[in-house]
KEMI-970571 format. One record per residue (C-alpha): residue in three letters; x, z, y. Coordinates in steps of 0.5 Angstrom, whole numbers, plus 500, padded with zeros to 3 digits. Layout:
BEGIN
ALAXZY;...
This chain:
BEGIN
MET266813892;GLU267805890;LEU271804884;GLY274798886;PRO280801889;ILE281807884;ARG281801878;GLU286797882;LYS291804882;ILE290804875;ASP292797874;ALA298798878;LEU300804874;ASP299800867;ARG303795870;ARG309800871;LEU308803865;VAL309797861;GLU315795865;LEU318802863;LEU316802856;ASN319795855;GLU325798859;ARG325804854;LEU325800848;ALA331796850;LEU335802851;ALA332804844;ALA334797841;GLU341798844;ILE342805841;GLY340801834;ARG346796835;VAL350802836;LYS347806829;ARG348800825;ASN355798827;ALA357806825;GLY353806819;GLY348811822;GLN341812820;ILE335809824;TYR330814823;VAL333821826;ALA328827824;GLU332832829;ARG332827835;GLU324825834;ASP323833834;ALA327834840;VAL323828844;LEU317831842;ARG318838844;LYS321836851;VAL315831853;SER311837851;ALA314842855;GLN314837861;ASN307836860;SER303839866;GLY296836864;PRO290834863;ILE293830857;ARG293835851;ASN300836848;GLU297833841;ALA295827844;LEU301826848;ARG305827842;ALA301822838;ILE303817844;TYR310818843;ARG310817836;GLU307810837;ILE313809842;MET318811837;SER315807832;ALA315801836;ALA323803838;ILE325804830;ALA321797829;LEU326794834;GLU332797831;LYS331795824;PRO325794820;LEU323801816;VAL320801810;VAL316807808;ALA313809801;TYR307813800;LEU302816794;GLY297810794;PRO293806794;GLU291804801;ALA287809805;SER289815801;ASN291822805;THR298821804;HIS297814807;ALA294817813;ALA300822813;ALA305817813;MET302813819;LYS301820823;LYS309821822;PHE311814823;GLY306810827;ALA303803826;SER310799827;VAL313800820;ASP312797813;TYR308801808;HIS309801801;ALA303804796;MET306807790;ALA302809784;THR305816782;VAL310821785;GLY315819780;ASP315811782;ILE316814790;PHE322817788;THR325811784;ALA323807790;VAL327811795;GLU333812790;LYS334805789;GLY334803796;GLU327799795;THR324803801;ASP328807806;TYR323813806;ALA317816803;VAL312821804;ILE309826799;PRO304831798;ILE307838797;GLU302843798;ASN295844800;SER293851803;THR287851798;GLU289849792;GLY297850792;SER303846790;VAL303839788;ARG307840781;GLU309833780;ALA312833787;LEU316840786;ASP319838779;SER321831781;PHE326835786;VAL330838780;GLU333831777;SER333827784;ASP339827789;LEU334825795;LYS333830801;ILE327832805;VAL329830812;ALA322832815;GLN315835814;LEU308835817;TYR301838816;LEU295834816;GLU288837816;ILE284834810;ASN277833811;HIS273830805;ALA267826805;LEU262824799;ILE262817799;SER257812795;ASP253806795;SER247811792;PRO243816796;LEU245824794;GLU239825789;GLU241819785;ILE248821784;THR250823777;ARG258822777;VAL263824782;TYR270821782;SER276824786;LYS283827785;ASP283833781;GLN285837788;ALA280834792;LEU275836787;ALA277843787;GLN277843794;CYS270841794;ARG268845788;HIS262850791;TRP259844795;LEU259840789;GLN256846785;ARG250847790;HIS248840792;LEU250836785;PRO250841780;HIS249837774;ALA254831776;GLN260829772;LEU266830776;ILE271825774;ASP279825775;ALA282819779;PRO289817780;SER287818788;THR282819793;SER282812795;ARG282810788;ALA276814787;VAL272810792;GLN274803789;ILE272806782;ALA265808785;LYS264802789;GLY258798787;GLU257803781;ARG250805781;GLY249813781;ALA257814782;ALA260817788;ALA267819791;VAL270825794;ALA275822799;SER277821807;GLU272818812;LEU278813813;ALA278811805;GLY270810806;GLU271805812;PHE277802809;HIS273800802;GLY266799806;VAL263804802;PRO257808806;ILE259816808;VAL253820804;GLU256827807;ARG261829811;ASN266835811;ILE264837804;GLN270841803;ASP269849802;LYS274851807;ALA274849814;ASP282850815;ASN284845809;THR291843810;THR296839806;ARG303839807;PHE307833806;PHE315832806;VAL319826808;ILE324824803;GLY330820804;ARG337818801;LYS341822807;PRO340829810;SER337831817;GLY342834822;ALA341841825;VAL335842831;GLY338849832;GLY335854836;GLY332857830;LYS328851829;ASP330849822;LEU328850815;THR331849809;SER329848802;LEU333850796;LEU332850788;VAL335856785;SER335858777;LEU337865775;GLY339863768;ASP341869763;GLU341873769;ALA333874769;ALA333876762;SER339881762;HIS338884768;SER333888772;GLY332886779;ALA335879778;LEU330876783;LEU332882788;LYS339880787;MET338873789;LEU334874795;ASN339879798;PRO344874800;LEU339871805;ALA336877807;SER343881809;ARG344875813;GLY338875817;ILE335869813;ASN328869813;LEU324867806;SER318863808;LYS316861801;ILE318862794;GLU315859788;SER317858781;ARG316853776;PRO318852768;SER325849767;LYS322845761;LYS329847758;ARG327853754;PRO321858754;TRP320863760;ASP326860764;TYR324858771;TYR326855777;PHE325858784;PHE323853790;LEU325857796;ASP324855804;VAL328859808;THR329859816;GLY336856818;HIS340849817;TYR344848811;GLU350847816;ASP349854819;VAL355859818;ALA350864815;MET347859810;GLN353857807;GLU356864806;ALA349866803;LEU349860798;ALA356861796;GLU354868794;LEU348866790;LYS353861787;LYS357867784;PHE351869779;CYS346863779;PRO348857775;LEU344853779;VAL343853787;LYS341846789;TRP340844797;LEU334840797;GLY334839805;SER334841812;TYR329839817;PRO325841823;ALA320846823;VAL313844825;SER312846833;
């Protein structure tokens, strides 16, 4: 079989695809004008989720759903850029895992701003300097990012979306393995590679860095120094990869939140999650079974608890905030009833946001 006729068919399909993409983007630009006139949000998490679920359901192959979703994310990223230049903050510097997560969520057509700390990120969104931000919230191996959780206590920002990113760490250095005496990285990344480092670099000094990407910058050109970071960070900063996939667990995954000033609408059909911040206050100290009492209004209405975590309130000793992830949307009748009941005996019940569950 000659390749020429097949390639001609592919070229014809490509021309048609370009025409259809531009037609779709023109419609998206029209939607953007309507949104701006109505004061609506440009990025709508529940609409994005609906589109991705729809195209996945329509897919009969051979393209994998994961690849199809990646293509459509870029299409929607280009559409958003036509509607309004979107600015997204992330925990930097460039080429950090959070940068990779932000690009996975928003694509290549938005303006990304690297921030030095989680606190800086919250401030930038609160002041309107950026439209949204992507922050790491928990890792499957090392648990929650405490600074991120604590930032929600005083902030009025809302969680509008979530995503998961598989984390693969590499050892990055200008020096060969046998000459490495110092390893830089963020504390969580070092912890996720603890056993590998103990086996292969038992005498190396482990040094905390502000981020994995910054660790590569520090180690670059420093004889005997290495960094634990993503391959992307090594490539971005031009430092060789010494060893790949050095994380202790293969299923090392980090969960990220997208935060913004306005909440997301409901997806419906049991496909929403809601995050809450609850304090028991004096109830916990004076009554046995206080935690069970806190959960009953949810359980009795069929609202499932998927996560609970406590953090010190920092207001007085042994006083805690509880962070909860539950099924359903804030606007659901059952959720409203449960929260109203909680507020009768909990001094603080704060809605952190509702967002599409990851399919």
